[in-house]
VOGU-3710 file (C-alpha; in Angstrom, 3 decimals, decimal comma):
1> maknvisdet> -0,088/-0,155/-0,160  0,992/3,385/-1,399  2,716/5,935/1,909  2,021/8,651/-0,080  -1,684/9,630/-1,484  -2,134/11,962/-3,806  -5,125/14,399/-4,479  -7,798/14,121/-6,915  -6,830/18,657/-6,563  -3,068/17,131/-7,476
11> ieyvgilakl> -3,267/15,176/-9,846  -5,970/18,098/-11,724  -3,838/20,809/-11,392  -0,439/18,417/-13,232  -2,244/17,676/-15,239  -3,323/21,828/-15,610  0,459/22,022/-15,959  1,095/19,814/-18,600  -1,421/20,769/-20,687  -2,936/16,736/-20,741
21> elsgeekera> -6,645/15,849/-20,291  -6,679/12,107/-18,563  -9,986/10,394/-17,881  -11,029/9,271/-15,168  -9,803/6,264/-15,283  -6,494/7,770/-16,063  -6,030/10,376/-13,276  -7,328/6,578/-11,093  -3,347/5,298/-12,276  -1,945/8,324/-12,787
31> kadmagmldy> -2,021/9,542/-9,150  -1,305/4,964/-8,004  2,206/6,331/-10,590  2,663/9,547/-8,174  1,972/8,265/-5,351  4,661/4,528/-6,118  6,779/6,787/-7,638  7,458/9,972/-4,460  7,354/5,967/-2,205  10,195/4,350/-3,715
41> idrlneldtt> 12,330/8,271/-2,964  11,051/7,789/0,138  13,016/4,412/0,308  16,261/6,274/-0,925  15,774/8,645/1,010  16,633/5,693/3,965  19,566/4,722/2,383  23,250/6,376/4,671  25,273/7,331/2,584  27,711/8,968/5,035
51> gvepmshvfp> 30,771/9,412/2,599  29,318/9,497/-0,048  29,999/12,850/-2,360  27,530/13,833/-4,339  28,300/13,690/-8,416  26,760/14,026/-11,221  27,290/11,319/-13,113  28,854/7,484/-12,953  31,643/7,921/-13,739  34,123/10,603/-13,461
61> vhnvfredvv> 33,789/13,395/-16,156  35,895/16,263/-16,535  36,102/19,356/-18,536  35,994/17,797/-22,165  36,454/20,834/-23,978  39,369/21,655/-26,762  40,980/24,400/-27,905  39,132/25,969/-30,684  41,722/26,084/-33,931  40,580/26,985/-37,406
71> engddrenml> 42,072/22,833/-39,041  40,426/23,050/-42,530  41,304/26,536/-43,556  40,049/28,414/-46,072  39,340/25,616/-48,440  36,571/28,155/-50,444  37,050/25,304/-53,526  36,422/22,679/-51,900  33,054/23,586/-50,067  31,129/25,278/-52,805
81> anapeqkdgc> 31,959/21,995/-55,247  28,877/19,950/-54,381  26,436/24,002/-54,326  24,236/23,622/-57,149  24,535/27,531/-57,603  27,699/29,861/-56,867  27,428/33,557/-57,558  31,775/35,460/-56,070  32,754/32,350/-54,904  29,303/32,468/-52,702
91> yrvpktve> 26,740/30,055/-52,318  23,811/31,307/-54,580  19,980/30,602/-52,481  16,655/31,118/-54,176  14,961/35,428/-52,499  12,971/34,064/-49,630  12,398/38,211/-48,381  10,301/40,330/-50,795
//
């Protein structure tokens, strides 16, 4: 049996926030699901986490940024090689704004 009881008002409010229209049966199922999730969170809160460092990832993640270095340079010829149309060394596209 669920310790956490979700009220009809809470389900209505969540439905409004999520822009969902739930039938009566769907509301009852959602209430049971939400109560189950809260019960599971309560179970997690019972764990002894003494000495466990807070983390954002399971694996150690370090700064993965690299230097922003241009590697291909100015290779306009190759970049325009497959362009359907070009004009003055640029891509030519249909006019979209009057």
